[in-house]
PDB file with one MODEL, atoms N, CA, C and O in Angstrom:
MODEL        1
ATOM      1  N   VAL A   1      -8.661 -18.393  -4.374  1.00  0.00           N
ATOM      2  CA  VAL A   1      -9.516 -17.997  -5.471  1.00  0.00           C
ATOM      3  C   VAL A   1      -9.274 -16.524  -5.810  1.00  0.00           C
ATOM      4  O   VAL A   1      -9.182 -16.166  -6.984  1.00  0.00           O
ATOM      5  N   LEU A   2      -9.172 -15.682  -4.800  1.00  0.00           N
ATOM      6  CA  LEU A   2      -8.952 -14.259  -5.064  1.00  0.00           C
ATOM      7  C   LEU A   2      -7.642 -14.021  -5.799  1.00  0.00           C
ATOM      8  O   LEU A   2      -7.603 -13.293  -6.791  1.00  0.00           O
ATOM      9  N   THR A   3      -6.572 -14.636  -5.312  1.00  0.00           N
ATOM     10  CA  THR A   3      -5.276 -14.409  -5.957  1.00  0.00           C
ATOM     11  C   THR A   3      -5.257 -14.983  -7.370  1.00  0.00           C
ATOM     12  O   THR A   3      -4.592 -14.433  -8.248  1.00  0.00           O
ATOM     13  N   MET A   4      -5.971 -16.071  -7.601  1.00  0.00           N
ATOM     14  CA  MET A   4      -6.053 -16.646  -8.945  1.00  0.00           C
ATOM     15  C   MET A   4      -6.795 -15.704  -9.897  1.00  0.00           C
ATOM     16  O   MET A   4      -6.573 -15.726 -11.107  1.00  0.00           O
ATOM     17  N   ALA A   5      -7.682 -14.875  -9.329  1.00  0.00           N
ATOM     18  CA  ALA A   5      -8.426 -13.901 -10.128  1.00  0.00           C
ATOM     19  C   ALA A   5      -7.678 -12.575 -10.234  1.00  0.00           C
ATOM     20  O   ALA A   5      -8.197 -11.614 -10.802  1.00  0.00           O
ATOM     21  N   GLY A   6      -6.459 -12.517  -9.688  1.00  0.00           N
ATOM     22  CA  GLY A   6      -5.660 -11.307  -9.783  1.00  0.00           C
ATOM     23  C   GLY A   6      -5.946 -10.276  -8.708  1.00  0.00           C
ATOM     24  O   GLY A   6      -5.498  -9.134  -8.806  1.00  0.00           O
ATOM     25  N   VAL A   7      -6.691 -10.670  -7.679  1.00  0.00           N
ATOM     26  CA  VAL A   7      -7.017  -9.759  -6.581  1.00  0.00           C
ATOM     27  C   VAL A   7      -5.966  -9.925  -5.488  1.00  0.00           C
ATOM     28  O   VAL A   7      -5.632 -11.048  -5.112  1.00  0.00           O
ATOM     29  N   ASP A   8      -5.445  -8.815  -4.979  1.00  0.00           N
ATOM     30  CA  ASP A   8      -4.505  -8.889  -3.862  1.00  0.00           C
ATOM     31  C   ASP A   8      -5.223  -9.439  -2.641  1.00  0.00           C
ATOM     32  O   ASP A   8      -6.302  -8.965  -2.285  1.00  0.00           O
ATOM     33  N   ALA A   9      -4.633 -10.429  -2.003  1.00  0.00           N
ATOM     34  CA  ALA A   9      -5.226 -11.033  -0.812  1.00  0.00           C
ATOM     35  C   ALA A   9      -4.111 -11.515   0.100  1.00  0.00           C
ATOM     36  O   ALA A   9      -2.999 -11.789  -0.351  1.00  0.00           O
ATOM     37  N   LEU A  10      -4.412 -11.614   1.365  1.00  0.00           N
ATOM     38  CA  LEU A  10      -3.471 -12.119   2.357  1.00  0.00           C
ATOM     39  C   LEU A  10      -4.231 -13.035   3.301  1.00  0.00           C
ATOM     40  O   LEU A  10      -5.208 -12.617   3.922  1.00  0.00           O
ATOM     41  N   ALA A  11      -3.789 -14.276   3.414  1.00  0.00           N
ATOM     42  CA  ALA A  11      -4.385 -15.214   4.365  1.00  0.00           C
ATOM     43  C   ALA A  11      -3.719 -14.998   5.717  1.00  0.00           C
ATOM     44  O   ALA A  11      -2.492 -14.996   5.813  1.00  0.00           O
ATOM     45  N   VAL A  12      -4.516 -14.820   6.752  1.00  0.00           N
ATOM     46  CA  VAL A  12      -4.001 -14.683   8.117  1.00  0.00           C
ATOM     47  C   VAL A  12      -4.615 -15.822   8.912  1.00  0.00           C
ATOM     48  O   VAL A  12      -5.838 -15.928   9.008  1.00  0.00           O
ATOM     49  N   LEU A  13      -3.769 -16.678   9.485  1.00  0.00           N
ATOM     50  CA  LEU A  13      -4.304 -17.858  10.145  1.00  0.00           C
ATOM     51  C   LEU A  13      -3.418 -18.323  11.288  1.00  0.00           C
ATOM     52  O   LEU A  13      -2.198 -18.168  11.246  1.00  0.00           O
ATOM     53  N   PRO A  14      -4.052 -18.901  12.318  1.00  0.00           N
ATOM     54  CA  PRO A  14      -3.276 -19.580  13.349  1.00  0.00           C
ATOM     55  C   PRO A  14      -2.986 -20.996  12.859  1.00  0.00           C
ATOM     56  O   PRO A  14      -3.907 -21.718  12.477  1.00  0.00           O
ATOM     57  N   ALA A  15      -1.727 -21.395  12.866  1.00  0.00           N
ATOM     58  CA  ALA A  15      -1.371 -22.730  12.381  1.00  0.00           C
ATOM     59  C   ALA A  15       0.042 -23.074  12.824  1.00  0.00           C
ATOM     60  O   ALA A  15       0.843 -22.203  13.163  1.00  0.00           O
ATOM     61  N   ALA A  16       0.321 -24.365  12.811  1.00  0.00           N
ATOM     62  CA  ALA A  16       1.679 -24.838  13.051  1.00  0.00           C
ATOM     63  C   ALA A  16       2.493 -24.619  11.778  1.00  0.00           C
ATOM     64  O   ALA A  16       1.937 -24.624  10.680  1.00  0.00           O
ATOM     65  N   ALA A  17       3.782 -24.430  11.914  1.00  0.00           N
ATOM     66  CA  ALA A  17       4.648 -24.164  10.757  1.00  0.00           C
ATOM     67  C   ALA A  17       4.594 -25.293   9.732  1.00  0.00           C
ATOM     68  O   ALA A  17       4.720 -25.047   8.532  1.00  0.00           O
ATOM     69  N   ASN A  18       4.407 -26.533  10.198  1.00  0.00           N
ATOM     70  CA  ASN A  18       4.383 -27.680   9.293  1.00  0.00           C
ATOM     71  C   ASN A  18       2.961 -28.081   8.887  1.00  0.00           C
ATOM     72  O   ASN A  18       2.752 -29.186   8.387  1.00  0.00           O
ATOM     73  N   ASP A  19       1.995 -27.205   9.094  1.00  0.00           N
ATOM     74  CA  ASP A  19       0.602 -27.501   8.765  1.00  0.00           C
ATOM     75  C   ASP A  19       0.440 -27.661   7.249  1.00  0.00           C
ATOM     76  O   ASP A  19       0.993 -26.868   6.487  1.00  0.00           O
ATOM     77  N   PRO A  20      -0.303 -28.666   6.804  1.00  0.00           N
ATOM     78  CA  PRO A  20      -0.520 -28.845   5.363  1.00  0.00           C
ATOM     79  C   PRO A  20      -1.151 -27.628   4.684  1.00  0.00           C
ATOM     80  O   PRO A  20      -0.896 -27.383   3.505  1.00  0.00           O
ATOM     81  N   LEU A  21      -1.959 -26.874   5.401  1.00  0.00           N
ATOM     82  CA  LEU A  21      -2.563 -25.683   4.809  1.00  0.00           C
ATOM     83  C   LEU A  21      -1.494 -24.636   4.497  1.00  0.00           C
ATOM     84  O   LEU A  21      -1.567 -23.962   3.469  1.00  0.00           O
ATOM     85  N   VAL A  22      -0.514 -24.498   5.369  1.00  0.00           N
ATOM     86  CA  VAL A  22       0.585 -23.560   5.126  1.00  0.00           C
ATOM     87  C   VAL A  22       1.366 -24.003   3.884  1.00  0.00           C
ATOM     88  O   VAL A  22       1.739 -23.175   3.053  1.00  0.00           O
ATOM     89  N   SER A  23       1.609 -25.299   3.763  1.00  0.00           N
ATOM     90  CA  SER A  23       2.296 -25.828   2.576  1.00  0.00           C
ATOM     91  C   SER A  23       1.492 -25.560   1.313  1.00  0.00           C
ATOM     92  O   SER A  23       2.056 -25.214   0.275  1.00  0.00           O
ATOM     93  N   ALA A  24       0.171 -25.719   1.401  1.00  0.00           N
ATOM     94  CA  ALA A  24      -0.690 -25.468   0.238  1.00  0.00           C
ATOM     95  C   ALA A  24      -0.661 -23.997  -0.157  1.00  0.00           C
ATOM     96  O   ALA A  24      -0.627 -23.673  -1.344  1.00  0.00           O
ATOM     97  N   LEU A  25      -0.674 -23.107   0.828  1.00  0.00           N
ATOM     98  CA  LEU A  25      -0.594 -21.677   0.528  1.00  0.00           C
ATOM     99  C   LEU A  25       0.734 -21.347  -0.157  1.00  0.00           C
ATOM    100  O   LEU A  25       0.772 -20.568  -1.109  1.00  0.00           O
ATOM    101  N   GLN A  26       1.823 -21.948   0.338  1.00  0.00           N
ATOM    102  CA  GLN A  26       3.136 -21.731  -0.280  1.00  0.00           C
ATOM    103  C   GLN A  26       3.140 -22.228  -1.720  1.00  0.00           C
ATOM    104  O   GLN A  26       3.599 -21.529  -2.623  1.00  0.00           O
ATOM    105  N   SER A  27       2.629 -23.436  -1.930  1.00  0.00           N
ATOM    106  CA  SER A  27       2.613 -24.028  -3.272  1.00  0.00           C
ATOM    107  C   SER A  27       1.788 -23.208  -4.252  1.00  0.00           C
ATOM    108  O   SER A  27       2.123 -23.113  -5.433  1.00  0.00           O
ATOM    109  N   ALA A  28       0.707 -22.617  -3.756  1.00  0.00           N
ATOM    110  CA  ALA A  28      -0.177 -21.818  -4.613  1.00  0.00           C
ATOM    111  C   ALA A  28       0.284 -20.367  -4.730  1.00  0.00           C
ATOM    112  O   ALA A  28      -0.362 -19.559  -5.397  1.00  0.00           O
ATOM    113  N   ALA A  29       1.398 -20.040  -4.083  1.00  0.00           N
ATOM    114  CA  ALA A  29       1.943 -18.672  -4.092  1.00  0.00           C
ATOM    115  C   ALA A  29       0.941 -17.655  -3.556  1.00  0.00           C
ATOM    116  O   ALA A  29       0.861 -16.527  -4.041  1.00  0.00           O
ATOM    117  N   VAL A  30       0.177 -18.075  -2.543  1.00  0.00           N
ATOM    118  CA  VAL A  30      -0.771 -17.175  -1.886  1.00  0.00           C
ATOM    119  C   VAL A  30      -0.050 -16.506  -0.719  1.00  0.00           C
ATOM    120  O   VAL A  30       0.489 -17.198   0.144  1.00  0.00           O
ATOM    121  N   PRO A  31      -0.031 -15.188  -0.677  1.00  0.00           N
ATOM    122  CA  PRO A  31       0.593 -14.513   0.467  1.00  0.00           C
ATOM    123  C   PRO A  31      -0.139 -14.874   1.759  1.00  0.00           C
ATOM    124  O   PRO A  31      -1.367 -14.952   1.786  1.00  0.00           O
ATOM    125  N   TYR A  32       0.623 -15.091   2.820  1.00  0.00           N
ATOM    126  CA  TYR A  32      -0.004 -15.474   4.088  1.00  0.00           C
ATOM    127  C   TYR A  32       0.825 -14.977   5.253  1.00  0.00           C
ATOM    128  O   TYR A  32       2.006 -14.657   5.121  1.00  0.00           O
ATOM    129  N   ARG A  33       0.169 -14.922   6.392  1.00  0.00           N
ATOM    130  CA  ARG A  33       0.822 -14.593   7.657  1.00  0.00           C
ATOM    131  C   ARG A  33       0.308 -15.606   8.676  1.00  0.00           C
ATOM    132  O   ARG A  33      -0.897 -15.719   8.899  1.00  0.00           O
ATOM    133  N   VAL A  34       1.229 -16.336   9.287  1.00  0.00           N
ATOM    134  CA  VAL A  34       0.861 -17.370  10.253  1.00  0.00           C
ATOM    135  C   VAL A  34       1.130 -16.881  11.664  1.00  0.00           C
ATOM    136  O   VAL A  34       2.194 -16.334  11.952  1.00  0.00           O
ATOM    137  N   VAL A  35       0.162 -17.080  12.537  1.00  0.00           N
ATOM    138  CA  VAL A  35       0.352 -16.889  13.970  1.00  0.00           C
ATOM    139  C   VAL A  35       0.627 -18.291  14.515  1.00  0.00           C
ATOM    140  O   VAL A  35      -0.255 -19.148  14.475  1.00  0.00           O
ATOM    141  N   PRO A  36       1.831 -18.537  15.022  1.00  0.00           N
ATOM    142  CA  PRO A  36       2.206 -19.890  15.426  1.00  0.00           C
ATOM    143  C   PRO A  36       1.305 -20.468  16.520  1.00  0.00           C
ATOM    144  O   PRO A  36       0.953 -19.791  17.486  1.00  0.00           O
ATOM    145  N   THR A  37       0.948 -21.722  16.341  1.00  0.00           N
ATOM    146  CA  THR A  37       0.193 -22.482  17.326  1.00  0.00           C
ATOM    147  C   THR A  37       0.628 -23.934  17.216  1.00  0.00           C
ATOM    148  O   THR A  37       1.199 -24.336  16.202  1.00  0.00           O
ATOM    149  N   ASP A  38       0.368 -24.710  18.230  1.00  0.00           N
ATOM    150  CA  ASP A  38       0.733 -26.126  18.198  1.00  0.00           C
ATOM    151  C   ASP A  38      -0.343 -26.974  17.535  1.00  0.00           C
ATOM    152  O   ASP A  38      -0.120 -28.153  17.260  1.00  0.00           O
ATOM    153  N   GLU A  39      -1.498 -26.392  17.278  1.00  0.00           N
ATOM    154  CA  GLU A  39      -2.616 -27.143  16.716  1.00  0.00           C
ATOM    155  C   GLU A  39      -2.728 -26.889  15.212  1.00  0.00           C
ATOM    156  O   GLU A  39      -2.348 -25.823  14.728  1.00  0.00           O
ATOM    157  N   PRO A  40      -3.248 -27.871  14.480  1.00  0.00           N
ATOM    158  CA  PRO A  40      -3.410 -27.675  13.037  1.00  0.00           C
ATOM    159  C   PRO A  40      -4.529 -26.683  12.729  1.00  0.00           C
ATOM    160  O   PRO A  40      -5.427 -26.462  13.541  1.00  0.00           O
ATOM    161  N   ALA A  41      -4.454 -26.097  11.548  1.00  0.00           N
ATOM    162  CA  ALA A  41      -5.529 -25.209  11.096  1.00  0.00           C
ATOM    163  C   ALA A  41      -6.798 -26.037  10.886  1.00  0.00           C
ATOM    164  O   ALA A  41      -6.736 -27.229  10.586  1.00  0.00           O
ATOM    165  N   ARG A  42      -7.908 -25.402  11.044  1.00  0.00           N
ATOM    166  CA  ARG A  42      -9.197 -26.073  10.904  1.00  0.00           C
ATOM    167  C   ARG A  42      -9.474 -26.344   9.429  1.00  0.00           C
ATOM    168  O   ARG A  42      -9.119 -25.550   8.557  1.00  0.00           O
ATOM    169  N   THR A  43     -10.108 -27.472   9.171  1.00  0.00           N
ATOM    170  CA  THR A  43     -10.489 -27.842   7.814  1.00  0.00           C
ATOM    171  C   THR A  43     -11.998 -27.758   7.679  1.00  0.00           C
ATOM    172  O   THR A  43     -12.737 -28.238   8.539  1.00  0.00           O
ATOM    173  N   ASN A  44     -12.448 -27.150   6.600  1.00  0.00           N
ATOM    174  CA  ASN A  44     -13.871 -27.083   6.284  1.00  0.00           C
ATOM    175  C   ASN A  44     -14.065 -27.714   4.915  1.00  0.00           C
ATOM    176  O   ASN A  44     -13.288 -27.465   3.994  1.00  0.00           O
ATOM    177  N   LEU A  45     -15.089 -28.519   4.785  1.00  0.00           N
ATOM    178  CA  LEU A  45     -15.363 -29.208   3.535  1.00  0.00           C
ATOM    179  C   LEU A  45     -16.825 -28.998   3.182  1.00  0.00           C
ATOM    180  O   LEU A  45     -17.698 -29.157   4.034  1.00  0.00           O
ATOM    181  N   THR A  46     -17.098 -28.643   1.936  1.00  0.00           N
ATOM    182  CA  THR A  46     -18.471 -28.502   1.468  1.00  0.00           C
ATOM    183  C   THR A  46     -18.686 -29.499   0.344  1.00  0.00           C
ATOM    184  O   THR A  46     -17.938 -29.527  -0.634  1.00  0.00           O
ATOM    185  N   ILE A  47     -19.718 -30.317   0.496  1.00  0.00           N
ATOM    186  CA  ILE A  47     -20.068 -31.312  -0.511  1.00  0.00           C
ATOM    187  C   ILE A  47     -21.388 -30.883  -1.134  1.00  0.00           C
ATOM    188  O   ILE A  47     -22.383 -30.700  -0.432  1.00  0.00           O
ATOM    189  N   THR A  48     -21.395 -30.723  -2.452  1.00  0.00           N
ATOM    190  CA  THR A  48     -22.616 -30.340  -3.155  1.00  0.00           C
ATOM    191  C   THR A  48     -23.021 -31.481  -4.073  1.00  0.00           C
ATOM    192  O   THR A  48     -22.243 -31.923  -4.918  1.00  0.00           O
ATOM    193  N   GLU A  49     -24.247 -31.948  -3.896  1.00  0.00           N
ATOM    194  CA  GLU A  49     -24.758 -33.048  -4.709  1.00  0.00           C
ATOM    195  C   GLU A  49     -25.364 -32.509  -5.999  1.00  0.00           C
ATOM    196  O   GLU A  49     -25.593 -31.307  -6.134  1.00  0.00           O
ATOM    197  N   HIS A  50     -25.621 -33.414  -6.949  1.00  0.00           N
ATOM    198  CA  HIS A  50     -26.170 -33.016  -8.247  1.00  0.00           C
ATOM    199  C   HIS A  50     -27.500 -32.287  -8.119  1.00  0.00           C
ATOM    200  O   HIS A  50     -27.810 -31.421  -8.937  1.00  0.00           O
ATOM    201  N   ASP A  51     -28.297 -32.630  -7.091  1.00  0.00           N
ATOM    202  CA  ASP A  51     -29.609 -31.982  -6.936  1.00  0.00           C
ATOM    203  C   ASP A  51     -29.515 -30.646  -6.196  1.00  0.00           C
ATOM    204  O   ASP A  51     -30.535 -30.012  -5.928  1.00  0.00           O
ATOM    205  N   GLY A  52     -28.290 -30.218  -5.865  1.00  0.00           N
ATOM    206  CA  GLY A  52     -28.103 -28.940  -5.188  1.00  0.00           C
ATOM    207  C   GLY A  52     -28.020 -29.039  -3.678  1.00  0.00           C
ATOM    208  O   GLY A  52     -27.744 -28.041  -3.013  1.00  0.00           O
ATOM    209  N   THR A  53     -28.252 -30.214  -3.122  1.00  0.00           N
ATOM    210  CA  THR A  53     -28.129 -30.400  -1.677  1.00  0.00           C
ATOM    211  C   THR A  53     -26.675 -30.151  -1.272  1.00  0.00           C
ATOM    212  O   THR A  53     -25.748 -30.680  -1.886  1.00  0.00           O
ATOM    213  N   THR A  54     -26.495 -29.348  -0.241  1.00  0.00           N
ATOM    214  CA  THR A  54     -25.154 -29.004   0.224  1.00  0.00           C
ATOM    215  C   THR A  54     -24.967 -29.488   1.652  1.00  0.00           C
ATOM    216  O   THR A  54     -25.810 -29.248   2.517  1.00  0.00           O
ATOM    217  N   THR A  55     -23.863 -30.166   1.888  1.00  0.00           N
ATOM    218  CA  THR A  55     -23.496 -30.611   3.226  1.00  0.00           C
ATOM    219  C   THR A  55     -22.174 -29.953   3.590  1.00  0.00           C
ATOM    220  O   THR A  55     -21.210 -30.016   2.827  1.00  0.00           O
ATOM    221  N   LYS A  56     -22.132 -29.322   4.757  1.00  0.00           N
ATOM    222  CA  LYS A  56     -20.906 -28.675   5.228  1.00  0.00           C
ATOM    223  C   LYS A  56     -20.355 -29.465   6.407  1.00  0.00           C
ATOM    224  O   LYS A  56     -21.087 -29.806   7.337  1.00  0.00           O
ATOM    225  N   ILE A  57     -19.075 -29.747   6.358  1.00  0.00           N
ATOM    226  CA  ILE A  57     -18.384 -30.438   7.443  1.00  0.00           C
ATOM    227  C   ILE A  57     -17.288 -29.495   7.926  1.00  0.00           C
ATOM    228  O   ILE A  57     -16.351 -29.191   7.188  1.00  0.00           O
ATOM    229  N   ASN A  58     -17.412 -29.041   9.155  1.00  0.00           N
ATOM    230  CA  ASN A  58     -16.463 -28.083   9.726  1.00  0.00           C
ATOM    231  C   ASN A  58     -15.796 -28.680  10.955  1.00  0.00           C
ATOM    232  O   ASN A  58     -16.470 -29.074  11.907  1.00  0.00           O
ATOM    233  N   GLU A  59     -14.474 -28.745  10.931  1.00  0.00           N
ATOM    234  CA  GLU A  59     -13.730 -29.179  12.106  1.00  0.00           C
ATOM    235  C   GLU A  59     -13.656 -28.029  13.097  1.00  0.00           C
ATOM    236  O   GLU A  59     -13.775 -26.865  12.712  1.00  0.00           O
ATOM    237  N   PRO A  60     -13.461 -28.349  14.367  1.00  0.00           N
ATOM    238  CA  PRO A  60     -13.256 -27.260  15.334  1.00  0.00           C
ATOM    239  C   PRO A  60     -11.918 -26.578  15.057  1.00  0.00           C
ATOM    240  O   PRO A  60     -10.962 -27.211  14.609  1.00  0.00           O
ATOM    241  N   GLY A  61     -11.872 -25.304  15.328  1.00  0.00           N
ATOM    242  CA  GLY A  61     -10.635 -24.551  15.151  1.00  0.00           C
ATOM    243  C   GLY A  61      -9.689 -24.760  16.319  1.00  0.00           C
ATOM    244  O   GLY A  61     -10.045 -25.356  17.335  1.00  0.00           O
ATOM    245  N   ALA A  62      -8.487 -24.260  16.152  1.00  0.00           N
ATOM    246  CA  ALA A  62      -7.485 -24.348  17.215  1.00  0.00           C
ATOM    247  C   ALA A  62      -7.962 -23.576  18.442  1.00  0.00           C
ATOM    248  O   ALA A  62      -8.613 -22.538  18.325  1.00  0.00           O
ATOM    249  N   THR A  63      -7.633 -24.092  19.600  1.00  0.00           N
ATOM    250  CA  THR A  63      -7.913 -23.383  20.845  1.00  0.00           C
ATOM    251  C   THR A  63      -6.751 -22.426  21.089  1.00  0.00           C
ATOM    252  O   THR A  63      -5.611 -22.851  21.274  1.00  0.00           O
ATOM    253  N   LEU A  64      -7.050 -21.143  21.088  1.00  0.00           N
ATOM    254  CA  LEU A  64      -5.998 -20.146  21.261  1.00  0.00           C
ATOM    255  C   LEU A  64      -5.999 -19.623  22.689  1.00  0.00           C
ATOM    256  O   LEU A  64      -7.036 -19.209  23.207  1.00  0.00           O
ATOM    257  N   ASN A  65      -4.824 -19.643  23.325  1.00  0.00           N
ATOM    258  CA  ASN A  65      -4.730 -19.037  24.651  1.00  0.00           C
ATOM    259  C   ASN A  65      -4.760 -17.516  24.480  1.00  0.00           C
ATOM    260  O   ASN A  65      -4.772 -17.015  23.356  1.00  0.00           O
ATOM    261  N   GLU A  66      -4.773 -16.801  25.577  1.00  0.00           N
ATOM    262  CA  GLU A  66      -4.917 -15.346  25.517  1.00  0.00           C
ATOM    263  C   GLU A  66      -3.803 -14.693  24.701  1.00  0.00           C
ATOM    264  O   GLU A  66      -4.061 -13.766  23.933  1.00  0.00           O
ATOM    265  N   SER A  67      -2.587 -15.164  24.858  1.00  0.00           N
ATOM    266  CA  SER A  67      -1.456 -14.599  24.128  1.00  0.00           C
ATOM    267  C   SER A  67      -1.589 -14.847  22.623  1.00  0.00           C
ATOM    268  O   SER A  67      -1.363 -13.941  21.821  1.00  0.00           O
ATOM    269  N   ALA A  68      -1.953 -16.067  22.244  1.00  0.00           N
ATOM    270  CA  ALA A  68      -2.115 -16.401  20.826  1.00  0.00           C
ATOM    271  C   ALA A  68      -3.291 -15.644  20.219  1.00  0.00           C
ATOM    272  O   ALA A  68      -3.218 -15.191  19.077  1.00  0.00           O
ATOM    273  N   LEU A  69      -4.374 -15.507  20.980  1.00  0.00           N
ATOM    274  CA  LEU A  69      -5.533 -14.758  20.494  1.00  0.00           C
ATOM    275  C   LEU A  69      -5.162 -13.293  20.263  1.00  0.00           C
ATOM    276  O   LEU A  69      -5.571 -12.693  19.268  1.00  0.00           O
ATOM    277  N   ARG A  70      -4.397 -12.728  21.175  1.00  0.00           N
ATOM    278  CA  ARG A  70      -3.947 -11.344  21.022  1.00  0.00           C
ATOM    279  C   ARG A  70      -3.055 -11.218  19.785  1.00  0.00           C
ATOM    280  O   ARG A  70      -3.193 -10.269  19.014  1.00  0.00           O
ATOM    281  N   ALA A  71      -2.145 -12.169  19.595  1.00  0.00           N
ATOM    282  CA  ALA A  71      -1.246 -12.138  18.437  1.00  0.00           C
ATOM    283  C   ALA A  71      -2.035 -12.278  17.135  1.00  0.00           C
ATOM    284  O   ALA A  71      -1.732 -11.610  16.146  1.00  0.00           O
ATOM    285  N   PHE A  72      -3.047 -13.146  17.138  1.00  0.00           N
ATOM    286  CA  PHE A  72      -3.872 -13.323  15.941  1.00  0.00           C
ATOM    287  C   PHE A  72      -4.672 -12.055  15.643  1.00  0.00           C
ATOM    288  O   PHE A  72      -4.743 -11.615  14.496  1.00  0.00           O
ATOM    289  N   THR A  73      -5.271 -11.476  16.674  1.00  0.00           N
ATOM    290  CA  THR A  73      -6.030 -10.230  16.505  1.00  0.00           C
ATOM    291  C   THR A  73      -5.130  -9.128  15.968  1.00  0.00           C
ATOM    292  O   THR A  73      -5.513  -8.400  15.052  1.00  0.00           O
ATOM    293  N   ASP A  74      -3.935  -9.005  16.536  1.00  0.00           N
ATOM    294  CA  ASP A  74      -2.988  -7.987  16.066  1.00  0.00           C
ATOM    295  C   ASP A  74      -2.596  -8.226  14.608  1.00  0.00           C
ATOM    296  O   ASP A  74      -2.475  -7.276  13.836  1.00  0.00           O
ATOM    297  N   ALA A  75      -2.398  -9.489  14.230  1.00  0.00           N
ATOM    298  CA  ALA A  75      -2.021  -9.811  12.848  1.00  0.00           C
ATOM    299  C   ALA A  75      -3.139  -9.449  11.875  1.00  0.00           C
ATOM    300  O   ALA A  75      -2.876  -8.924  10.793  1.00  0.00           O
ATOM    301  N   VAL A  76      -4.389  -9.729  12.259  1.00  0.00           N
ATOM    302  CA  VAL A  76      -5.527  -9.382  11.398  1.00  0.00           C
ATOM    303  C   VAL A  76      -5.649  -7.865  11.267  1.00  0.00           C
ATOM    304  O   VAL A  76      -5.821  -7.347  10.164  1.00  0.00           O
ATOM    305  N   LEU A  77      -5.561  -7.159  12.386  1.00  0.00           N
ATOM    306  CA  LEU A  77      -5.675  -5.698  12.343  1.00  0.00           C
ATOM    307  C   LEU A  77      -4.534  -5.079  11.542  1.00  0.00           C
ATOM    308  O   LEU A  77      -4.747  -4.131  10.786  1.00  0.00           O
ATOM    309  N   ASP A  78      -3.329  -5.612  11.705  1.00  0.00           N
ATOM    310  CA  ASP A  78      -2.180  -5.113  10.957  1.00  0.00           C
ATOM    311  C   ASP A  78      -2.371  -5.347   9.456  1.00  0.00           C
ATOM    312  O   ASP A  78      -2.077  -4.471   8.643  1.00  0.00           O
ATOM    313  N   ALA A  79      -2.864  -6.531   9.097  1.00  0.00           N
ATOM    314  CA  ALA A  79      -3.093  -6.850   7.685  1.00  0.00           C
ATOM    315  C   ALA A  79      -4.208  -5.993   7.096  1.00  0.00           C
ATOM    316  O   ALA A  79      -4.170  -5.647   5.915  1.00  0.00           O
ATOM    317  N   ALA A  80      -5.197  -5.651   7.913  1.00  0.00           N
ATOM    318  CA  ALA A  80      -6.333  -4.855   7.432  1.00  0.00           C
ATOM    319  C   ALA A  80      -5.993  -3.380   7.286  1.00  0.00           C
ATOM    320  O   ALA A  80      -6.662  -2.654   6.551  1.00  0.00           O
ATOM    321  N   ASP A  81      -4.955  -2.939   7.984  1.00  0.00           N
ATOM    322  CA  ASP A  81      -4.575  -1.525   7.927  1.00  0.00           C
ATOM    323  C   ASP A  81      -4.185  -1.151   6.498  1.00  0.00           C
ATOM    324  O   ASP A  81      -3.211  -1.670   5.955  1.00  0.00           O
ATOM    325  N   GLY A  82      -4.934  -0.271   5.914  1.00  0.00           N
ATOM    326  CA  GLY A  82      -4.653   0.171   4.555  1.00  0.00           C
ATOM    327  C   GLY A  82      -5.231  -0.717   3.471  1.00  0.00           C
ATOM    328  O   GLY A  82      -5.048  -0.439   2.286  1.00  0.00           O
ATOM    329  N   ALA A  83      -5.930  -1.786   3.854  1.00  0.00           N
ATOM    330  CA  ALA A  83      -6.550  -2.656   2.848  1.00  0.00           C
ATOM    331  C   ALA A  83      -7.727  -1.943   2.203  1.00  0.00           C
ATOM    332  O   ALA A  83      -8.394  -1.116   2.825  1.00  0.00           O
ATOM    333  N   ALA A  84      -7.963  -2.277   0.963  1.00  0.00           N
ATOM    334  CA  ALA A  84      -9.081  -1.647   0.239  1.00  0.00           C
ATOM    335  C   ALA A  84     -10.392  -2.328   0.560  1.00  0.00           C
ATOM    336  O   ALA A  84     -11.436  -1.932   0.043  1.00  0.00           O
TER     337      ALA A  84
ENDMDL
END
């Protein structure tokens, strides 16, 4: 949504290289940085009914070992460096 509005954005996520979310980011030309993991990225779905009732369905995220967590933290901090 941000990039579609002309705002610079970078998605940073733990995901497998063949994850459908990574493919979607590529197709949408959204800049991203992936921290490799064997597990798929988590999917979140929000359903809003006509009366305004909202239901959120959140899958559990990938379980990151200490090395992957450190790599993800470093990637987020690196991406945030100099961000507005």
